[in-house]
C-alpha positions in Angstrom: -18.7 -9.0 1.6 -19.6 -12.1 -0.5 -17.1 -11.1 -3.1 -14.3 -10.9 -0.5 -15.2 -14.4 0.8 -15.3 -15.9 -2.7 -12.1 -14.2 -3.8 -10.4 -15.4 -0.6 -11.5 -19.0 -1.3 -10.3 -18.7 -5.0 -6.9 -17.4 -3.9 -6.6 -20.1 -1.2 -7.3 -22.8 -3.9 -4.8 -21.1 -6.2 -2.2 -21.1 -3.5 -2.8 -24.8 -3.0 -2.4 -25.5 -6.7 0.8 -23.4 -6.8 2.4 -25.2 -3.9 1.8 -28.4 -5.7 3.6 -27.2 -8.9 6.4 -25.0 -7.6 9.0 -26.9 -5.6 10.3 -23.9 -3.7 6.9 -22.9 -2.3 5.1 -24.7 0.5 2.7 -24.1 3.3 3.6 -24.6 6.9 0.5 -25.4 8.8 -0.4 -23.4 11.9 -0.6 -25.4 15.2 -3.8 -27.2 15.8 -5.8 -30.2 14.5 -4.4 -31.1 11.1 -7.1 -30.6 8.5 -8.7 -27.5 10.2 -5.3 -25.9 10.8 -4.1 -26.5 7.2 -7.3 -25.1 5.6 -7.1 -22.1 8.0 -3.5 -21.6 7.0 -4.4 -21.5 3.3 -7.2 -19.0 4.0 -4.9 -16.8 6.2 -2.2 -16.9 3.4 -4.8 -15.8 0.9 -5.8 -12.9 3.2 -2.1 -12.0 3.7 -1.6 -11.8 -0.1 -4.6 -9.5 -0.3 -3.4 -7.3 2.5 0.2 -7.1 1.2 -1.2 -6.3 -2.3 -3.4 -3.5 -0.9 -0.8 -2.0 1.4 2.4 -2.5 -0.6 1.3 -3.6 -4.0 -0.8 -0.7 -5.1 1.7 2.0 -4.3 4.5 0.0 -5.7 2.6 -0.6 -9.0 1.7 3.1 -9.3 5.3 4.2 -8.6 6.7 1.7 -11.1 4.3 2.6 -13.9 7.1 3.7 -16.2 8.7 0.3 -16.0 5.3 -1.3 -16.8 5.2 0.8 -20.0 8.8 0.2 -20.8 8.6 -3.6 -20.5 5.1 -3.8 -22.0 3.7 -5.2 -18.7 6.3 -7.8 -18.0 7.4 -5.9 -15.0 4.2 -7.1 -13.3 5.8 -10.5 -12.9 8.6 -9.0 -10.8 6.2 -6.9 -8.8 4.0 -9.9 -8.0 7.1 -11.9 -7.1 8.2 -9.2 -4.7 4.7 -9.2 -3.1 4.8 -13.0 -2.8 8.3 -12.8 -1.3 7.0 -10.3 1.3 4.2 -12.7 2.3 6.8 -15.5 2.5 9.0 -13.3 4.8 6.1 -12.5 7.1 5.1 -16.1 7.2 8.7 -17.1 8.0 8.8 -14.6 10.8 5.7 -16.1 12.5 6.7 -19.7 11.7 3.7 -20.8 9.7 2.0 -19.8 6.4 3.2 -19.5 2.8 6.9 -20.2 2.6 8.9 -19.0 -0.4 12.4 -20.4 -0.4 14.1 -18.5 -3.3 13.3 -15.3 -5.1 13.9 -16.1 -8.8 12.9 -19.7 -9.0 10.2 -19.8 -6.3 8.8 -16.3 -6.1 8.8 -15.3 -9.8 7.6 -18.7 -11.1 5.2 -18.9 -8.1 3.7 -15.5 -9.0 3.2 -16.6 -12.6 1.7 -19.9 -11.6 -0.4 -18.3 -8.9 -1.8 -15.8 -11.4 -2.7 -18.6 -13.8 -4.2 -20.8 -11.1 -6.2 -17.9 -9.7 -7.6 -17.2 -13.2 -8.4 -20.9 -13.7 -10.1 -21.4 -10.4 -12.1 -18.2 -10.9 -13.2 -19.4 -14.3 -14.3 -22.7 -12.9 -16.2 -20.8 -10.1 -17.9 -18.6 -12.7 -18.8 -21.7 -14.7 -20.5 -23.1 -11.7 -22.5 -19.9 -11.2 -20.5 -18.5 -8.3 -20.0 -14.7 -8.6 -16.2 -14.5 -8.5 -16.1 -10.9 -9.5 
């Protein structure tokens, strides 16, 4: 349970960093008092990424294993962009959350930056003695 909480916090921080860097990605805050609603929105977006990765990502990655091998792993950028795009579509449907404007420039670059930011935040957390998995 602690691992899930830590991983959610790491992903939320990585989403925040990614939205600062990638112009086509931003977070629309849920209704409510501003700081609490914004933090909650980042946490919900992190959980949405985890759920979409679990429900859609794992089967998609297994089915596209030949493309992973053929492209020497570069296909993972496209798969992660598709997953990010799905989270953006869900967020757009409910009116708040992680918004992804364009597939190629926002979702693909966003997936790359999100992966790097998640690794970086996780490394900092491990350096501080937090068990980030």
